[in-house]
C-alpha positions in Angstrom: 212.9 99.9 5.3 213.5 96.4 6.6 216.8 95.0 5.1 216.6 91.4 6.4 217.1 88.8 3.7 213.8 87.1 4.6 212.0 90.2 3.3 211.0 90.2 -0.4 212.7 92.5 -2.9 209.2 94.0 -3.4 209.4 95.2 0.2 213.0 96.4 0.1 214.7 93.1 1.1 216.7 90.5 -0.8 214.9 87.2 -0.1 214.8 86.2 -3.8 218.6 86.3 -3.9 219.1 83.8 -1.1 221.4 81.1 -2.5 222.4 78.7 0.3 225.5 76.6 -0.4 226.2 73.1 0.8 228.1 74.6 3.8 224.8 76.4 4.9 226.1 79.9 4.1 224.6 82.2 1.5 226.6 82.5 -1.7 225.1 86.0 -2.4 226.2 87.7 0.7 227.3 90.8 -1.2 223.8 91.4 -2.5 222.3 91.2 1.0 225.1 93.4 2.6 224.6 96.1 0.0 221.3 96.8 1.7 223.2 98.0 4.7 224.7 101.0 2.8 222.9 103.4 5.1 223.7 101.6 8.4 227.3 100.4 7.9 230.0 103.2 8.0 232.6 101.5 6.0 233.0 98.4 3.8 236.4 97.8 5.5 234.4 96.1 8.3 233.6 93.3 5.9 237.2 92.2 5.4 238.9 90.3 8.2 242.3 91.9 9.1 243.9 88.4 8.7 242.6 87.9 5.2 245.3 89.0 2.8 243.3 87.7 -0.2 240.5 90.3 0.1 240.4 94.0 -0.4 237.7 96.3 0.9 235.3 97.8 -1.6 235.6 101.6 -2.2 231.9 101.9 -1.0 229.0 99.6 -0.3 227.4 100.2 -3.7 230.3 98.6 -5.4 230.6 95.7 -3.0 231.3 92.3 -4.6 232.0 88.8 -3.1 235.7 89.5 -3.5 235.3 92.3 -0.9 234.0 90.1 1.9 235.8 87.7 4.1 232.9 86.6 6.2 230.3 83.9 5.4 226.7 85.0 5.9 223.7 82.9 6.7 220.2 83.8 5.5 216.9 82.1 5.5 213.7 81.8 7.5 215.3 80.7 10.7 217.9 83.5 10.8 216.0 86.2 12.6 215.5 87.7 16.0 213.2 84.9 17.1 216.1 82.4 16.9 218.7 84.3 18.9 221.3 81.5 18.9 221.2 80.9 15.2 224.5 81.5 13.4 224.4 84.8 11.3 228.0 85.0 10.1 231.3 83.2 10.4 235.0 84.2 9.9 236.5 81.3 8.0 240.0 82.4 8.9 239.7 82.7 12.7 236.6 80.6 13.2 234.7 83.3 15.0 230.9 82.8 14.9 228.4 85.7 15.2 225.0 84.7 16.4 221.7 86.5 15.7 221.7 87.9 19.3 225.1 89.6 18.7 227.1 87.2 20.7 230.4 86.0 19.3 232.1 82.7 20.1 235.1 80.7 18.8 234.1 78.0 16.3 236.3 75.7 14.1 238.9 77.4 11.9 238.9 76.8 8.2 241.8 75.3 6.3 242.1 78.4 4.0 
């Protein structure tokens, strides 16, 4: 099953739940990340160690927005054909994850 957000819910994806905020990040990240239940070992990986305001979910099926530190981008341009597109960002440390898996330092948030 393809779990990319650009795939329709009819085909096992979550495209219809994309809700891009003014900052360019998806406001429904938890819905998209729940699709990773079979690929992600622990929901702890979704909480930044520097984020004291978030607690990991007990499991991915119970994942909520309050269990995620990172901002996720979705949409038609966020796929393997656009390797340098931003996939996720840590608002605490400013780290940016690109579609190709590379990580770089970006601007930090004022959280």
